[in-house]
C-alpha positions in Angstrom: 222.9 -73.5 52.7 220.9 -70.3 52.9 217.5 -70.4 51.2 216.5 -67.5 49.0 213.3 -66.8 47.0 213.0 -65.3 43.5 211.4 -66.2 40.0 212.4 -69.3 37.8 211.5 -72.5 36.0 213.9 -74.8 34.1 217.3 -73.7 35.4 221.0 -73.6 35.0 223.6 -73.3 37.8 227.4 -73.1 37.9 229.4 -75.0 40.6 228.1 -75.7 44.1 227.6 -72.0 44.9 224.1 -71.7 43.5 221.4 -74.4 43.1 218.9 -75.0 40.4 215.9 -72.7 40.6 212.2 -73.3 40.6 209.6 -70.9 39.1 206.2 -70.4 40.6 203.6 -68.7 38.5 199.8 -68.7 38.7 198.0 -70.8 36.2 196.0 -68.8 33.6 195.5 -65.5 35.5 192.5 -63.4 34.4 192.8 -60.1 32.6 192.9 -57.3 35.2 194.2 -59.5 38.1 197.4 -59.3 40.0 200.2 -61.9 39.2 202.8 -62.9 41.8 205.9 -64.7 40.6 208.4 -66.4 42.9 211.7 -68.3 42.4 213.4 -70.4 44.9 217.1 -71.3 44.9 219.8 -72.1 47.4 222.9 -70.1 47.8 226.1 -71.1 49.6 226.5 -69.3 52.9 229.7 -67.5 51.8 228.1 -66.2 48.6 226.0 -63.0 47.9 223.6 -62.2 45.2 224.9 -59.4 43.0 221.8 -58.9 40.9 218.6 -60.5 39.6 217.3 -59.6 36.2 213.8 -60.2 35.0 213.0 -60.7 31.3 209.8 -61.1 29.3 210.3 -62.6 25.9 214.0 -62.0 26.1 213.5 -58.3 26.9 215.0 -57.0 30.2 212.4 -55.1 32.2 213.5 -55.3 35.9 217.0 -55.2 37.4 217.4 -55.7 41.1 220.8 -55.0 42.6 220.7 -55.2 46.4 223.9 -53.0 46.8 222.6 -50.2 44.6 220.4 -47.2 45.6 217.7 -47.6 44.6 218.1 -51.3 44.4 215.2 -51.8 41.8 215.2 -50.4 38.3 212.1 -50.9 36.1 211.9 -50.4 32.4 208.6 -49.9 30.6 207.4 -52.8 28.4 203.9 -53.0 26.8 201.5 -55.1 28.9 203.8 -55.0 31.9 202.7 -53.1 35.0 205.2 -53.8 37.8 203.9 -53.1 41.3 207.0 -51.3 42.6 205.9 -51.4 46.2 205.4 -55.2 46.3 208.3 -56.2 44.0 211.6 -57.0 45.5 214.6 -58.8 44.0 213.3 -62.1 45.2 209.7 -61.6 43.9 207.9 -60.0 41.1 204.3 -58.6 41.3 202.5 -57.5 38.2 199.2 -55.5 38.5 196.3 -55.3 36.1 197.6 -57.9 33.7 196.4 -57.8 30.1 196.4 -60.4 27.3 199.6 -58.7 26.1 201.2 -59.7 29.5 201.3 -63.3 28.3 204.8 -64.6 27.4 208.0 -66.3 28.5 209.3 -64.9 31.8 212.9 -65.5 32.9 214.9 -64.6 35.9 218.7 -64.5 35.8 220.5 -64.6 39.2 224.1 -63.5 39.3 226.3 -63.9 42.3 229.1 -61.6 43.4 232.7 -62.8 43.4 234.6 -65.0 43.9 232.3 -67.4 42.0 230.3 -65.1 39.8 227.9 -68.1 39.3 224.6 -67.6 37.4 221.3 -69.5 37.4 218.4 -68.9 35.1 215.0 -70.3 34.5 212.1 -69.6 32.1 208.4 -70.3 32.3 205.4 -69.3 30.1 202.6 -67.2 31.6 199.2 -67.2 29.8 196.7 -64.5 30.7 193.1 -65.3 29.8 189.8 -63.4 29.5 187.2 -64.0 32.2 184.4 -66.2 31.0 
């Protein structure tokens, strides 16, 4: 099995091609700080990731497709400032987070054929004011 990193929490997987995923988020980041999200999952050695899509409150805001040029597509969402230099399909970095950045984050991993398996996971991020 090949280990790959990306962003997740409670997860779903199809078959033995893609394992359950685990989301790592910081606990209660402060307004103005940087947030790094990461997701780990295992992939069968004969499988390839087709795309990873990132959602906030069910709204798509990042699509990473390794075979595309450019591989990263970012859509504007209020309160979301994606650091395009540090973000890759397997990690997400948000800069200058705001209270509005708080919400449910989900990552959806889709494999290429022949399995076309998917795995997804969601976790809540709560941004707080500095005391």
